[in-house]
Phi, psi and omega in degrees: 000138181285156182288150176231157180244111183269119177257122184300303176214154172248100183302142175239163170227162178278120172280111186296326184291317186262338183078009179251156175280137180234144179295148181261355175226151171258144181261006184307318185282339180277340186289345177291342177273349179145181179297136179270139181231109177272121187286314186226155179289160178297340181264003179292137184238152183281008182265359186243119183303324183297338174295319180288328177292325179291316179297316181300314182293314181290337181258007183300324183256024173299133180237170176301342180272348181273172183235154175235123176252115185273082169248144177111198178308126183296324178298312182293324177299314181294325177293318178297321174303315181294321178292322179297316182294318180298325183284320189238342182080307179261131181233131173250118179266156175253119184252125178290130178249101182298321183297325181260353185050051176205170178265144170244131177293136175233111185261125179237122172272100188297325184259023180292145178299330180302336184275350181287143173280146177284150176295128179260128180296140187274000000 
């Protein structure tokens, strides 16, 4: 299966000239990592349990070969990262590099022993 880029939300803003909502970010640079999958609508809010059910369903098949792009509501981004870690253990995030105008992958092995804290003598 080819890699996918899971985008939590694609925020929109109102274009006053047309009265329509327009995306505030382009996903063009992310598409080189794989097919983009937008998980939630721009108006999804963290106060609605059905949003979490929708995230869980859409991220059930997230794999270590996929990418996670954290755009949108920060609470929903955190929950999406938790679902990705639960599904794959290893999560590769796309981090925007403004100087180079491109995304750089950052891979984190969430359940690695390296993340365990050392025992501190009492």
